[in-house]
C-alpha positions in Angstrom: 3.0 25.4 -12.8 0.1 24.1 -14.2 0.4 23.0 -17.8 -2.0 24.3 -20.5 -3.0 21.9 -23.3 -5.2 21.9 -26.2 -8.4 19.2 -25.3 -7.6 15.9 -27.5 -8.7 12.7 -28.0 -5.4 10.4 -28.4 -4.9 7.9 -25.3 -2.1 6.0 -24.3 -2.4 2.9 -22.7 0.5 2.1 -20.0 0.3 -1.5 -18.1 1.2 -1.1 -14.9 2.6 -4.7 -15.2 5.0 -4.4 -17.6 6.6 -1.9 -15.6 7.2 -3.6 -12.0 9.0 -6.1 -10.7 6.9 -7.7 -9.2 3.3 -7.7 -9.7 2.2 -8.6 -5.5 3.4 -5.6 -4.5 5.4 -3.1 -6.7 7.5 -0.7 -4.4 8.8 3.0 -4.8 11.5 2.1 -8.0 8.3 0.4 -9.6 5.9 3.1 -8.9 8.7 6.2 -10.3 9.2 4.3 -13.4 5.0 3.9 -13.7 5.2 8.0 -12.9 7.8 8.4 -15.4 6.1 6.6 -18.3 2.6 8.4 -17.3 4.1 12.2 -17.4 6.1 11.1 -20.4 2.7 10.5 -21.8 1.3 13.8 -20.7 4.1 15.7 -21.4 3.3 15.0 -25.3 -0.2 15.8 -24.8 -2.0 12.4 -24.6 -4.6 10.9 -22.2 -3.6 8.2 -20.2 -5.5 5.1 -19.2 -3.3 3.3 -16.6 -3.5 -0.1 -16.5 -3.6 -2.6 -13.0 -4.4 -6.0 -14.7 -1.9 -8.9 -13.3 -1.3 -6.2 -10.5 -2.3 -8.3 -6.8 -2.3 -5.7 -4.7 -0.8 -2.1 -3.7 -0.1 0.0 -0.9 -1.3 3.3 -1.3 2.6 4.9 -0.9 2.9 3.4 -3.8 -0.1 4.0 -6.0 0.6 7.6 -4.6 4.0 7.5 -5.8 2.6 7.0 -9.3 -0.6 9.6 -9.5 0.4 12.2 -7.1 3.6 13.8 -8.5 1.1 14.6 -11.6 -0.1 17.6 -9.3 2.3 19.3 -9.2 2.7 20.2 -12.8 -1.2 19.8 -13.8 -3.9 20.7 -12.2 -6.5 18.5 -10.2 -8.9 18.9 -13.7 -6.5 18.5 -16.0 -5.2 14.8 -13.9 -9.0 13.6 -13.3 -9.8 14.2 -17.4 -6.5 13.1 -18.8 -6.1 10.4 -16.8 -8.1 7.0 -16.5 -7.3 4.3 -14.2 -8.7 0.4 -14.8 -8.5 -3.2 -13.6 -7.4 -2.0 -10.1 -9.1 -4.4 -8.2 -12.3 -3.5 -6.5 -11.2 -3.1 -2.7 -8.7 -0.5 -3.8 -10.5 1.6 -6.4 -11.1 4.2 -3.7 -6.8 4.9 -3.7 -7.0 6.7 -6.3 -9.6 9.4 -5.4 -7.6 10.0 -1.9 -4.4 9.7 -3.6 -5.1 13.1 -5.8 -7.6 14.5 -3.1 -4.9 14.3 -0.6 -1.8 15.5 -3.1 -4.5 18.5 -3.8 -4.3 19.4 0.1 -1.2 18.5 0.7 -0.4 20.6 -2.1 -1.9 23.9 -0.6 0.4 23.9 2.6 2.9 21.1 2.4 5.1 22.9 5.4 1.6 22.7 7.3 1.5 18.9 6.4 5.0 18.2 7.3 4.4 19.5 10.8 1.6 17.7 11.6 3.5 14.1 10.1 6.5 15.3 12.5 4.3 16.0 15.5 2.4 12.4 14.8 5.9 10.2 14.8 6.8 12.4 18.1 4.4 10.8 19.7 4.4 7.6 18.6 6.7 5.2 20.3 7.8 1.6 19.3 
């Protein structure tokens, strides 16, 4: 279900470093706090600038947990329009687009993607 919002010009900046325990590599709990802060602002009709200044490294799954869940309630176009990511290390910038594309693709057919993931795990041996 997508939310419909009126065009707005107001924006809130969320500094990730203020919401995480460790700036070297935020964990899932940190990502959840960041997502909740972003989602709250989206729900209130605000655009969000997500600032990664002071974050040294982030794993893709953590970034996905910060941004991906927005795509349950908001369209890809709305997320891309209303969310701006700044000060992410240059070698990590590609991940934002990958997270959005991957989440959109997953949401089209989650059962298919879950099945493929399980098949991959069955073939993996330690």
